[in-house]
Backbone as ProteinMPNN parsed JSONL, in Angstrom:
{"seq_chain_A": "LRPDHARRGHTGRAGQGGDQADLDGLLDRVCACGVPVEQRHEGDPPAAGYPPAVQRAAYRAVREALTNVARHAGAAATTVALRHRPDALEVEVTNVAPVGPRPVPAPGGLGLVGLAERVGVLGGSVTAGTTAAGGFGVLVRIPTGPGSGD", "coords_chain_A": {"N_chain_A": [[-26.362, -22.219, 17.594], [-23.571, -23.934, 17.207], [-20.832, -25.851, 18.249], [-19.281, -27.305, 16.472], [-18.577, -26.299, 13.993], [-16.019, -25.274, 11.779], [-13.905, -22.494, 12.397], [-12.84, -21.167, 10.195], [-14.58, -21.976, 8.226], [-16.77, -20.372, 7.86], [-19.39, -18.349, 6.343], [-18.818, -15.835, 5.82], [-20.715, -13.747, 5.771], [-22.433, -10.899, 7.045], [-23.92, -11.67, 9.65], [-27.15, -11.888, 11.083], [-28.817, -13.585, 12.295], [-27.63, -15.614, 14.073], [-26.417, -18.126, 13.946], [-23.644, -20.485, 14.143], [-21.829, -19.775, 12.092], [-22.404, -17.09, 11.676], [-21.654, -16.075, 14.225], [-18.936, -16.779, 14.35], [-18.04, -15.104, 12.239], [-18.555, -12.692, 13.355], [-16.812, -12.711, 15.517], [-14.305, -12.916, 14.059], [-14.334, -10.365, 12.855], [-14.176, -8.675, 15.105], [-11.725, -9.441, 16.218], [-10.036, -8.669, 14.12], [-10.134, -5.964, 14.45], [-8.445, -5.636, 16.584], [-9.025, -6.594, 19.187], [-8.321, -9.226, 21.139], [-9.979, -12.268, 21.05], [-11.232, -15.222, 22.546], [-12.944, -18.118, 21.941], [-15.156, -20.401, 23.705], [-16.778, -23.559, 24.27], [-19.151, -25.227, 26.257], [-20.533, -28.211, 27.083], [-23.061, -29.885, 25.1], [-24.951, -28.73, 22.341], [-28.565, -28.864, 21.602], [-29.628, -31.488, 19.563], [-31.39, -30.923, 17.529], [-30.891, -28.201, 17.255], [-31.015, -24.814, 18.258], [-34.088, -22.709, 18.854], [-34.868, -20.221, 16.509], [-35.21, -17.637, 17.748], [-33.787, -17.885, 20.116], [-31.269, -18.253, 19.19], [-30.886, -15.733, 17.839], [-31.064, -13.963, 19.948], [-28.811, -14.826, 21.496], [-26.694, -14.363, 19.672], [-26.914, -11.598, 19.482], [-26.376, -10.834, 22.094], [-23.629, -11.479, 22.445], [-22.61, -9.827, 20.43], [-23.319, -7.215, 21.487], [-21.896, -7.316, 23.975], [-19.263, -7.546, 23.126], [-19.043, -5.12, 21.631], [-19.159, -3.313, 23.78], [-16.824, -4.027, 25.073], [-14.831, -3.21, 23.162], [-15.449, -0.519, 23.125], [-14.994, 0.335, 25.778], [-12.827, -1.029, 27.015], [-10.923, -1.304, 25.174], [-8.328, -3.069, 23.713], [-8.364, -5.279, 25.389], [-7.995, -8.653, 26.461], [-10.423, -11.023, 25.76], [-12.969, -13.377, 26.552], [-15.394, -15.519, 25.092], [-17.846, -17.401, 26.143], [-19.771, -20.205, 25.583], [-22.375, -21.929, 27.069], [-23.907, -24.818, 27.0], [-26.581, -25.845, 28.337], [-28.969, -28.225, 29.804], [-31.484, -27.048, 29.965], [-31.175, -24.384, 29.155], [-29.37, -21.884, 27.286], [-26.349, -20.411, 27.975], [-24.536, -17.476, 27.773], [-21.566, -16.036, 28.136], [-19.486, -13.3, 28.36], [-16.406, -12.053, 28.987], [-13.963, -9.793, 29.907], [-10.439, -9.144, 30.437], [-8.834, -6.937, 32.893], [-8.333, -3.765, 31.471], [-5.271, -2.525, 30.131], [-3.252, 0.209, 30.213], [-4.106, 3.436, 28.477], [-7.648, 3.845, 28.275], [-10.128, 3.672, 25.742], [-12.098, 6.543, 24.854], [-15.302, 6.456, 25.48], [-18.055, 6.578, 23.074], [-21.18, 8.47, 23.017], [-24.001, 6.907, 24.404], [-25.3, 4.032, 25.83], [-27.538, 2.422, 26.17], [-27.442, -0.175, 25.344], [-27.025, -2.642, 26.978], [-29.353, -2.406, 28.463], [-31.345, -2.731, 26.503], [-30.641, -5.288, 25.602], [-31.304, -6.788, 27.932], [-33.986, -6.44, 27.842], [-34.687, -7.814, 25.487], [-33.862, -10.44, 26.072], [-35.312, -10.892, 28.288], [-37.949, -11.089, 27.265], [-37.913, -13.609, 26.366], [-37.859, -15.061, 28.666], [-35.49, -15.111, 29.902], [-32.376, -13.904, 31.511], [-30.111, -11.169, 32.313], [-26.952, -10.428, 33.504], [-24.603, -8.26, 34.551], [-21.276, -6.812, 35.201], [-18.425, -5.55, 37.047], [-15.596, -7.693, 37.279], [-13.918, -9.7, 39.697], [-11.158, -9.536, 39.203], [-10.932, -7.084, 37.988], [-11.787, -6.722, 35.428], [-14.604, -6.896, 33.04], [-17.742, -8.386, 32.97], [-20.381, -10.058, 31.274], [-23.226, -11.957, 31.693], [-25.526, -13.921, 30.09], [-28.553, -15.678, 30.249], [-30.496, -17.8, 28.598], [-33.535, -19.354, 28.441], [-34.237, -22.652, 27.025], [-36.236, -24.384, 26.846], [-39.612, -25.787, 26.215], [-41.569, -23.513, 24.352], [-39.702, -21.443, 24.132], [-39.219, -19.499, 22.147], [-39.901, -20.598, 19.713]], "CA_chain_A": [[-24.921, -22.023, 17.817], [-23.005, -25.135, 17.377], [-19.368, -25.782, 18.393], [-18.581, -28.264, 15.557], [-18.232, -25.724, 12.728], [-14.644, -24.731, 11.86], [-14.062, -21.003, 12.307], [-12.457, -20.844, 8.841], [-15.557, -22.341, 7.198], [-17.999, -19.521, 7.902], [-19.783, -17.812, 5.023], [-18.403, -14.451, 5.719], [-21.84, -12.82, 5.733], [-22.579, -10.124, 8.312], [-25.14, -12.333, 10.062], [-28.227, -11.302, 12.199], [-29.518, -14.832, 12.832], [-26.965, -16.116, 15.282], [-25.94, -19.476, 13.844], [-22.194, -20.484, 14.421], [-21.118, -19.086, 11.107], [-22.486, -15.685, 12.058], [-20.845, -15.847, 15.334], [-17.513, -16.772, 13.837], [-17.797, -13.96, 11.406], [-18.501, -11.485, 14.302], [-15.463, -12.78, 16.25], [-13.312, -12.566, 13.14], [-14.321, -8.909, 12.616], [-13.706, -8.018, 16.375], [-10.262, -9.755, 16.315], [-9.456, -7.76, 13.135], [-10.213, -4.519, 15.087], [-7.509, -5.487, 17.626], [-9.495, -7.15, 20.419], [-8.219, -10.693, 21.015], [-11.147, -13.009, 21.576], [-11.198, -16.664, 22.531], [-14.272, -18.715, 22.071], [-15.205, -21.625, 24.321], [-18.035, -24.192, 24.352], [-19.275, -26.243, 27.342], [-21.651, -29.043, 26.826], [-23.532, -30.061, 23.72], [-26.228, -28.102, 21.961], [-29.493, -29.831, 21.275], [-29.491, -32.155, 18.285], [-32.187, -30.158, 16.62], [-30.435, -26.899, 17.27], [-31.843, -23.857, 19.007], [-34.997, -22.005, 18.072], [-34.306, -18.949, 15.931], [-35.306, -16.53, 18.603], [-32.734, -18.096, 21.094], [-30.101, -17.963, 18.367], [-30.669, -14.321, 17.613], [-30.746, -13.361, 21.34], [-27.449, -15.168, 21.88], [-25.807, -13.559, 18.845], [-26.91, -10.063, 19.849], [-25.775, -10.72, 23.406], [-22.264, -11.433, 22.112], [-22.362, -8.489, 19.717], [-23.363, -6.077, 22.469], [-20.879, -7.34, 24.947], [-18.041, -7.161, 22.392], [-19.102, -3.697, 21.341], [-18.757, -2.629, 25.015], [-15.286, -4.243, 25.378], [-14.088, -2.359, 22.281], [-15.759, 0.833, 23.555], [-14.582, 0.767, 27.204], [-11.665, -1.603, 27.473], [-9.947, -1.395, 24.103], [-7.809, -4.356, 23.175], [-8.356, -6.278, 26.562], [-8.263, -10.037, 26.066], [-11.831, -11.294, 26.007], [-13.436, -14.63, 26.352], [-16.796, -15.74, 24.767], [-18.223, -18.808, 26.52], [-21.318, -20.655, 25.359], [-22.635, -23.108, 27.871], [-25.109, -25.622, 26.478], [-27.25, -26.565, 29.543], [-30.166, -29.013, 29.448], [-32.697, -26.149, 29.941], [-30.793, -23.027, 28.868], [-28.047, -21.459, 26.687], [-25.78, -19.34, 28.702], [-23.555, -16.78, 27.002], [-20.725, -15.277, 29.04], [-18.404, -12.601, 27.762], [-15.64, -11.437, 30.0], [-12.628, -9.27, 29.471], [-9.523, -8.873, 31.533], [-8.773, -5.487, 33.123], [-7.682, -3.076, 30.462], [-4.002, -1.975, 30.464], [-3.006, 1.467, 29.343], [-5.358, 4.258, 28.349], [-8.854, 3.28, 27.812], [-10.809, 4.513, 24.77], [-13.179, 7.435, 25.232], [-16.608, 5.949, 24.862], [-19.066, 7.352, 22.412], [-22.367, 8.542, 23.697], [-24.902, 5.728, 24.201], [-25.537, 3.528, 27.084], [-28.744, 1.64, 26.302], [-27.19, -1.506, 24.827], [-27.344, -3.703, 27.93], [-30.877, -2.321, 28.753], [-32.032, -3.33, 25.408], [-30.383, -6.673, 25.648], [-31.974, -7.343, 29.013], [-35.451, -6.554, 27.454], [-34.818, -8.773, 24.509], [-33.728, -11.68, 26.684], [-36.45, -10.989, 29.194], [-39.161, -11.558, 26.462], [-37.783, -15.162, 26.216], [-37.801, -15.638, 30.008], [-34.08, -15.168, 30.361], [-31.882, -12.871, 32.388], [-28.78, -10.599, 31.942], [-26.12, -9.995, 34.716], [-23.38, -7.599, 34.081], [-20.623, -5.967, 36.18], [-16.995, -5.65, 37.097], [-15.162, -8.954, 37.718], [-12.996, -9.561, 40.829], [-9.918, -9.217, 38.575], [-10.962, -5.714, 37.486], [-12.332, -6.709, 34.066], [-15.994, -6.775, 33.053], [-18.431, -9.604, 32.438], [-21.829, -10.053, 30.858], [-23.726, -13.32, 31.586], [-26.843, -13.929, 29.635], [-29.16, -16.996, 30.359], [-31.749, -17.841, 27.785], [-34.189, -20.656, 28.539], [-34.446, -23.404, 25.808], [-37.353, -25.359, 26.939], [-40.782, -25.509, 25.323], [-42.099, -22.078, 24.345], [-38.572, -20.592, 24.296], [-38.924, -18.762, 20.957], [-39.941, -21.385, 18.512]], "C_chain_A": [[-24.379, -23.395, 18.108], [-21.464, -25.16, 17.346], [-18.602, -26.585, 17.328], [-18.291, -27.608, 14.141], [-16.792, -25.153, 12.901], [-14.813, -23.186, 11.572], [-13.768, -20.462, 10.756], [-13.555, -21.085, 7.785], [-16.81, -21.489, 7.221], [-18.267, -18.916, 6.538], [-19.291, -16.455, 4.797], [-19.467, -13.363, 5.665], [-21.892, -12.148, 7.069], [-23.978, -10.552, 8.891], [-25.99, -11.568, 11.182], [-28.757, -12.456, 12.924], [-28.914, -15.461, 14.098], [-26.441, -17.56, 15.115], [-24.328, -19.352, 14.028], [-21.457, -19.724, 13.416], [-21.199, -17.62, 11.251], [-21.633, -15.291, 13.206], [-19.464, -15.785, 15.065], [-17.159, -15.606, 13.037], [-17.643, -12.707, 12.335], [-17.138, -11.541, 15.019], [-14.265, -12.394, 15.445], [-13.151, -10.997, 12.946], [-13.715, -8.226, 13.941], [-12.194, -8.219, 16.494], [-9.485, -8.851, 15.287], [-9.243, -6.329, 13.579], [-9.194, -4.511, 16.214], [-7.856, -5.988, 19.033], [-9.387, -8.665, 20.319], [-9.361, -11.413, 21.767], [-10.933, -14.501, 21.348], [-12.644, -17.145, 22.684], [-14.19, -20.124, 22.76], [-16.643, -22.173, 24.323], [-17.912, -25.206, 25.552], [-20.536, -26.96, 27.109], [-21.991, -29.286, 25.393], [-24.816, -29.39, 23.383], [-27.274, -29.121, 21.614], [-29.244, -30.272, 19.782], [-30.301, -31.339, 17.181], [-31.801, -28.622, 16.416], [-31.383, -25.987, 18.187], [-32.92, -23.119, 18.28], [-34.393, -20.679, 17.62], [-34.219, -17.784, 16.93], [-34.131, -16.618, 19.673], [-31.479, -17.822, 20.322], [-29.753, -16.393, 18.202], [-30.359, -13.603, 18.858], [-29.246, -13.649, 21.731], [-26.419, -14.301, 21.09], [-25.695, -12.073, 19.247], [-26.31, -9.862, 21.181], [-24.195, -10.607, 23.182], [-21.899, -10.143, 21.486], [-22.242, -7.296, 20.66], [-22.297, -6.083, 23.452], [-19.53, -6.999, 24.379], [-17.901, -5.754, 21.971], [-18.678, -2.946, 22.636], [-17.301, -2.846, 25.319], [-14.527, -3.31, 24.461], [-14.281, -0.885, 22.822], [-15.134, 1.287, 24.831], [-13.272, 0.045, 27.642], [-10.617, -1.831, 26.327], [-9.531, -2.768, 23.746], [-7.672, -5.385, 24.397], [-8.74, -7.632, 26.067], [-9.657, -10.338, 26.593], [-12.102, -12.741, 25.729], [-14.91, -14.793, 26.054], [-17.013, -17.173, 25.109], [-19.577, -19.126, 26.28], [-21.442, -21.983, 26.189], [-23.924, -23.722, 27.43], [-25.612, -26.334, 27.662], [-28.458, -27.288, 28.989], [-31.394, -28.02, 29.281], [-32.399, -24.696, 29.542], [-29.464, -22.987, 28.025], [-27.627, -20.325, 27.478], [-24.615, -18.756, 27.854], [-22.882, -15.875, 28.002], [-19.584, -14.615, 28.29], [-17.719, -11.835, 28.877], [-14.366, -10.904, 29.457], [-11.695, -9.025, 30.688], [-9.496, -7.333, 31.741], [-7.972, -4.853, 31.992], [-6.285, -2.528, 30.957], [-3.791, -0.808, 29.538], [-4.219, 2.274, 29.348], [-6.519, 3.541, 27.733], [-9.485, 4.262, 26.761], [-11.827, 5.428, 25.423], [-14.473, 6.973, 24.601], [-17.49, 7.032, 24.207], [-20.365, 7.511, 23.263], [-23.211, 7.301, 23.468], [-25.466, 5.224, 25.524], [-26.766, 2.718, 27.325], [-28.665, 0.205, 25.793], [-27.51, -2.652, 25.691], [-28.794, -3.608, 28.433], [-31.611, -3.01, 27.699], [-31.857, -4.87, 25.291], [-31.174, -7.47, 26.733], [-33.554, -7.386, 28.74], [-35.614, -7.619, 26.485], [-34.764, -10.22, 25.104], [-34.923, -11.946, 27.647], [-37.77, -11.397, 28.473], [-39.109, -13.074, 26.36], [-37.677, -15.836, 27.533], [-36.475, -15.641, 30.528], [-33.648, -13.929, 31.232], [-30.499, -12.378, 31.872], [-28.199, -10.171, 33.249], [-24.971, -9.424, 34.121], [-22.68, -6.808, 35.189], [-19.189, -6.295, 36.13], [-16.715, -7.006, 37.739], [-14.161, -8.67, 38.932], [-11.577, -9.145, 40.366], [-9.831, -7.781, 37.919], [-11.423, -5.624, 35.993], [-13.841, -6.491, 34.17], [-16.568, -8.066, 32.534], [-19.877, -9.432, 32.188], [-22.226, -11.534, 30.88], [-25.294, -13.23, 31.214], [-27.316, -15.434, 29.662], [-30.463, -16.973, 29.596], [-32.27, -19.245, 27.857], [-34.408, -21.361, 27.198], [-35.452, -24.343, 25.845], [-38.442, -25.059, 26.084], [-41.176, -24.118, 25.498], [-40.963, -21.073, 24.438], [-38.268, -19.877, 22.978], [-38.987, -19.563, 19.745], [-40.326, -20.657, 17.364]], "O_chain_A": [[-24.689, -23.973, 19.149], [-20.866, -24.531, 16.474], [-17.372, -26.535, 17.302], [-17.822, -28.289, 13.229], [-16.411, -24.646, 13.956], [-15.604, -22.698, 10.765], [-14.366, -19.519, 10.239], [-13.528, -20.55, 6.676], [-17.823, -21.875, 6.639], [-17.407, -18.985, 5.661], [-19.338, -15.952, 3.675], [-19.143, -12.184, 5.527], [-21.475, -12.699, 8.089], [-25.007, -9.917, 8.663], [-25.515, -10.783, 12.002], [-29.126, -12.332, 14.092], [-29.622, -15.785, 15.052], [-26.048, -18.16, 16.116], [-23.79, -18.245, 14.056], [-20.501, -19.041, 13.782], [-20.22, -16.918, 10.996], [-20.954, -14.265, 13.162], [-18.794, -14.841, 15.483], [-16.03, -15.126, 13.14], [-16.785, -11.843, 12.148], [-16.422, -10.543, 15.105], [-13.352, -11.71, 15.908], [-12.053, -10.444, 12.887], [-12.869, -7.336, 13.855], [-11.466, -7.285, 16.829], [-8.405, -8.347, 15.597], [-8.331, -5.621, 13.154], [-9.037, -3.45, 16.817], [-7.066, -5.823, 19.962], [-10.139, -9.33, 19.607], [-9.629, -11.169, 22.943], [-10.559, -14.989, 20.282], [-13.427, -16.611, 23.47], [-13.302, -20.92, 22.456], [-17.606, -21.407, 24.37], [-16.904, -25.861, 25.816], [-21.57, -26.314, 26.943], [-21.214, -28.895, 24.521], [-25.752, -29.506, 24.174], [-26.876, -30.25, 21.328], [-28.74, -29.528, 18.941], [-29.833, -31.155, 16.057], [-32.323, -27.924, 15.547], [-32.377, -26.439, 18.755], [-32.716, -22.877, 17.09], [-33.524, -20.109, 18.28], [-33.239, -17.039, 16.931], [-33.572, -15.596, 20.073], [-30.628, -17.124, 20.874], [-28.639, -15.9, 18.381], [-29.497, -12.725, 18.878], [-28.551, -12.768, 22.235], [-25.511, -13.664, 21.622], [-24.636, -11.45, 19.33], [-25.755, -8.791, 21.426], [-23.567, -9.695, 23.719], [-20.996, -9.44, 21.94], [-21.286, -6.522, 20.655], [-21.778, -5.022, 23.8], [-18.737, -6.288, 24.995], [-16.795, -5.213, 21.939], [-17.885, -2.009, 22.547], [-16.616, -1.933, 25.779], [-13.614, -2.64, 24.945], [-13.308, -0.14, 22.935], [-14.779, 2.456, 24.986], [-12.653, 0.508, 28.6], [-9.583, -2.468, 26.529], [-10.402, -3.598, 23.485], [-6.843, -6.29, 24.303], [-9.712, -7.768, 25.325], [-10.019, -9.964, 27.708], [-11.548, -13.306, 24.786], [-15.686, -14.184, 26.791], [-16.458, -18.07, 24.475], [-20.488, -18.418, 26.709], [-20.712, -22.956, 25.998], [-24.967, -23.075, 27.525], [-25.083, -27.399, 27.982], [-28.916, -27.022, 27.878], [-32.246, -28.28, 28.432], [-33.3, -23.859, 29.59], [-28.623, -23.885, 28.062], [-28.375, -19.368, 27.678], [-23.817, -19.508, 27.294], [-23.53, -15.047, 28.642], [-18.792, -15.302, 27.645], [-18.348, -11.075, 29.613], [-13.744, -11.537, 28.604], [-12.147, -8.74, 31.798], [-10.02, -6.557, 30.942], [-6.961, -5.434, 31.599], [-6.178, -2.116, 32.112], [-4.079, -0.814, 28.341], [-5.211, 1.987, 30.019], [-6.383, 2.745, 26.803], [-9.382, 5.482, 26.886], [-12.366, 5.084, 26.476], [-14.702, 7.079, 23.396], [-17.64, 8.159, 24.678], [-20.583, 6.703, 24.166], [-23.124, 6.701, 22.397], [-26.073, 6.004, 26.258], [-27.07, 2.344, 28.457], [-29.65, -0.534, 25.799], [-28.192, -3.579, 25.253], [-29.392, -4.623, 28.789], [-32.468, -3.841, 28.0], [-32.777, -5.609, 24.94], [-31.628, -8.594, 26.519], [-34.291, -8.2, 29.297], [-36.604, -8.345, 26.577], [-35.523, -11.095, 24.687], [-35.431, -13.06, 27.768], [-38.622, -12.02, 29.106], [-40.143, -13.737, 26.277], [-37.435, -17.041, 27.591], [-36.294, -16.179, 31.621], [-34.456, -13.078, 31.603], [-29.823, -13.069, 31.111], [-28.915, -9.581, 34.059], [-24.366, -10.027, 33.234], [-23.345, -6.198, 36.027], [-18.731, -7.136, 35.358], [-17.456, -7.448, 38.617], [-13.669, -7.555, 39.11], [-10.88, -8.454, 41.108], [-8.795, -7.376, 37.391], [-11.428, -4.541, 35.408], [-14.341, -5.995, 35.179], [-15.935, -8.76, 31.738], [-20.533, -8.672, 32.9], [-21.621, -12.319, 30.149], [-26.129, -12.614, 31.877], [-26.612, -16.323, 29.185], [-31.392, -16.23, 29.913], [-31.621, -20.201, 27.432], [-34.761, -20.66, 26.249], [-35.569, -25.128, 24.904], [-38.326, -24.162, 25.249], [-41.145, -23.565, 26.598], [-41.22, -19.924, 24.796], [-37.087, -19.659, 22.707], [-38.244, -19.308, 18.797], [-40.398, -21.22, 16.272]]}, "name": "protein", "num_of_chains": 1, "seq": "LRPDHARRGHTGRAGQGGDQADLDGLLDRVCACGVPVEQRHEGDPPAAGYPPAVQRAAYRAVREALTNVARHAGAAATTVALRHRPDALEVEVTNVAPVGPRPVPAPGGLGLVGLAERVGVLGGSVTAGTTAAGGFGVLVRIPTGPGSGD"}
C-alpha cells in the first residue's frame, strides 16, 4: 500500500491483493454507492513495499470495515487512515455518527471475527468499537518486521 499512486491511475480491477491500486478501486466503488470516504496516509511505507500477506490483510481490513459502514451507518462520512510505522502497518477506518434512518443490516456478523483471526495469524490485532463522537472505528495493527508474512 503506497501513498504515491494517483487515485485516477488505478487499473480498475476488483483486487484481492491489497496494493494501492486495489485499495483505490475499492474506495471508488464505495464512494459510488454513496458512502463518502477520505483516504489519509501517515509516514512512509518501506521502500521494498509490504509483504503480500500484510497487503492482503490490510486490504481486507479496509473492505470489511467499509462493508460494515455501508451496512450499519449508511452514508456516514468515513476516513480510511493508513499509518506506516517502523514496525507495523496500522489501518484505521472510522465513520461519523449516522444521521437519519440507519439501514437494516443483513444477517451476518462474523466479519470482524474473521478479520481478527486473519490478522492474528500475522501477529497483529484488531480493535473495534463506538467512538466518543457516536461513530464507529476499527483499528488494525499488522506487524511488518521479519517473519510478517513474507
